Every structure is written in structure tokens, then in C-alpha cells.
C-alpha positions as CSV (number, residue, x, y, z in Angstrom):
1,M,17.2,-37.4,-74.4
2,L,19.9,-40.0,-75.2
3,S,22.5,-41.2,-72.6
4,P,26.2,-41.5,-73.6
5,Y,25.8,-45.3,-73.2
6,G,23.0,-45.6,-75.8
7,G,19.3,-45.7,-75.2
8,C,16.9,-43.3,-73.4
9,L,18.0,-41.6,-70.1
10,K,14.7,-42.6,-68.4
11,L,15.3,-46.3,-69.2
12,Q,18.8,-46.0,-67.8
13,K,17.5,-44.6,-64.5
14,I,14.9,-47.4,-64.2
15,K,17.6,-50.0,-64.8
16,E,19.8,-48.4,-62.0
17,T,16.8,-48.4,-59.6
18,I,16.2,-52.1,-60.3
19,M,19.8,-53.0,-59.7
20,K,19.6,-51.2,-56.3
21,L,16.6,-53.3,-55.3
22,K,18.2,-56.5,-56.4
23,N,18.7,-57.7,-52.8
24,P,15.1,-57.8,-51.4
25,R,16.4,-58.9,-47.9
26,R,17.9,-55.5,-47.2
27,S,15.9,-52.4,-46.4
28,H,17.8,-49.3,-45.3
29,G,20.7,-51.5,-44.1
30,R,18.5,-53.8,-42.0
31,L,17.1,-57.3,-42.8
32,A,13.5,-57.0,-43.9
33,G,10.3,-59.2,-43.6
34,A,10.8,-62.9,-43.3
35,F,14.6,-62.6,-43.1
36,R,14.5,-60.7,-39.8
37,K,15.2,-62.6,-36.7
38,Q,12.2,-63.8,-34.8
39,K,11.5,-62.3,-31.4
40,V,11.7,-64.8,-28.6
41,K,8.4,-65.0,-26.8
42,S,9.6,-66.6,-23.6
43,P,13.2,-65.3,-23.1
44,L,13.7,-66.3,-19.5
45,L,13.5,-70.1,-20.4
46,A,16.9,-69.6,-22.2
47,H,15.8,-71.5,-25.4
48,C,14.6,-74.6,-23.3
49,P,11.1,-76.1,-23.8
50,Q,10.5,-76.2,-20.0
51,K,12.3,-75.2,-16.8
52,K,12.0,-76.4,-13.3
53,G,11.3,-73.8,-10.6
54,V,10.4,-73.2,-7.0
55,C,7.2,-71.2,-6.0
56,L,8.0,-68.1,-4.1
57,Q,4.5,-66.8,-3.8
58,I,0.9,-68.0,-4.8
59,L,-1.6,-65.2,-5.4
60,T,-4.7,-64.2,-7.5
61,T,-5.0,-61.3,-9.9
62,S,-7.8,-59.8,-11.9
63,P,-7.8,-60.1,-15.7
64,K,-7.7,-57.3,-18.3
65,K,-10.7,-55.3,-19.1
66,P,-13.7,-57.1,-20.6
67,N,-13.2,-60.1,-18.4
68,S,-13.9,-60.5,-14.7
69,A,-12.5,-63.3,-12.5
70,N,-9.7,-64.2,-10.1
71,R,-6.9,-65.7,-12.0
72,K,-4.4,-67.9,-10.1
73,I,-0.7,-67.0,-10.6
74,A,2.6,-67.9,-9.0
75,R,5.9,-66.1,-8.6
76,V,8.5,-68.8,-9.5
77,K,12.3,-68.8,-9.2
78,L,13.6,-70.9,-12.1
79,S,16.6,-73.2,-12.0
80,N,18.6,-70.6,-13.9
81,G,18.0,-68.0,-11.1
82,E,15.4,-65.9,-12.9
83,A,12.1,-65.0,-11.2
84,I,9.0,-65.1,-13.3
85,T,5.2,-64.7,-13.1
86,C,3.5,-68.0,-14.0
87,Y,-0.2,-68.7,-14.8
88,L,-1.8,-71.8,-13.2
89,P,-4.3,-73.1,-15.7
90,G,-7.4,-75.1,-14.9
91,E,-9.8,-75.2,-12.0
92,G,-8.0,-75.6,-8.7
93,H,-4.4,-76.4,-7.7
94,N,-2.5,-77.8,-4.7
95,L,0.5,-75.4,-4.8
96,Q,2.0,-73.8,-1.7
97,K,5.2,-71.8,-1.1
98,H,8.3,-73.8,-1.9
99,S,6.5,-76.2,-4.2
100,V,8.5,-77.4,-7.1
101,I,6.8,-77.1,-10.6
102,L,7.6,-77.3,-14.2
103,V,7.1,-74.1,-16.3
104,R,6.6,-73.9,-20.0
105,G,6.2,-70.9,-22.4
106,G,2.8,-69.6,-23.4
107,K,1.1,-66.5,-22.1
108,A,-2.3,-66.1,-20.5
109,K,-3.9,-63.6,-22.8
110,D,-5.9,-61.7,-20.2
111,V,-3.4,-61.7,-17.3
112,P,-0.8,-58.9,-17.6
113,G,2.8,-60.0,-17.1
114,A,2.1,-63.8,-17.2
115,K,4.1,-65.1,-20.2
116,Y,4.6,-68.6,-18.8
117,K,2.3,-71.5,-17.7
118,A,2.7,-74.2,-15.1
119,V,2.6,-77.9,-16.3
120,H,0.0,-80.0,-14.4
121,G,0.9,-83.6,-13.5
122,K,4.6,-83.0,-13.0
123,F,6.5,-82.5,-9.7
124,D,4.3,-81.0,-7.0
125,L,1.5,-79.7,-9.2
126,L,-1.0,-82.5,-9.4
127,G,-3.2,-83.2,-12.4
128,L,-6.8,-82.3,-12.4
129,S,-9.0,-85.3,-11.4
130,K,-12.4,-83.9,-12.6
131,R,-11.2,-83.1,-16.1
132,R,-13.0,-84.9,-19.0
133,T,-11.9,-83.0,-22.1
134,S,-8.3,-81.8,-23.0
135,R,-7.0,-84.2,-20.4
136,S,-3.4,-84.2,-21.7
137,K,-3.0,-80.5,-21.1
138,Y,-4.1,-80.9,-17.4
139,G,-2.4,-84.1,-16.4
140,A,-5.7,-86.0,-15.9
141,K,-6.0,-89.8,-16.1
142,C,-8.5,-91.5,-18.3
143,P,-11.9,-91.8,-16.5
144,E,-13.0,-95.4,-16.1
């Protein structure tokens, strides 16, 4: 069947459909795919790379299911007033209540609720002395 504008009616519908899909960023009134805003993984740092905080409590917790251990965590009150659960990486730490530490983003995968990690070698959290590999992550000096 011919359309009043000339050409086949099916072709006209296909052209209209293509015109509707001209803007690939929009999907049902919302931004789609790569154009959508990224979700912030560590929101309580308020877009800062690290924040200073004071330890409220030092405790251990058990990891999620296939793993078995005692993971060291700390409840920390940040300088912006937020209280967070922070994972203490590495073997051993010297933290007590009221210790001042530096907190960065990055979650411990098998500890529920720990979306932040403490930075070794800054403020009251000393670097690990026995560390031989990945020393920069744990504030360890070069062995001599």
C-alpha cells in the first residue's frame, strides 16, 4: 500500500522508528548505558581520596561464607562527622581506642559492611615491619 507522501507504508514506519531511536543516550526518559552517572563506591569520604578519623572501637569479625578467619575492623569517626566501619589490612596492628588514622576507599570483599580501608604508615597506624612484598601498600621500609 502506498502512503500519501510517496513510497511504501512499511518503509515509512521503519523511517519513523529510526528517527525515534536517533538519540541512543535516552531510554524511556532516562540516560542509558555509559551515559548514566557512575555510582559512588565510597560515599562517606565526600569525594575526597582519603579522610582522617578517630577510632571509636577495635574489633574482629568473621568473613563471609567460604572463608574462615578473624578479620580486624575498626569503627571510625571521620573528620566530617560520619561513622564508618574500616578494615585493617595486613598482619597485626597497633591501634587502640582514640587512635588517629587515615582512611581510604576500597572494600574488603569478604567482610560485610567494610567499604573502607585504613592506610598503614600514617598517623597512629604504624607500617608493617616484617613485610617483604607489596611494601608500599603497608608502609614498610626497605629491608637492608
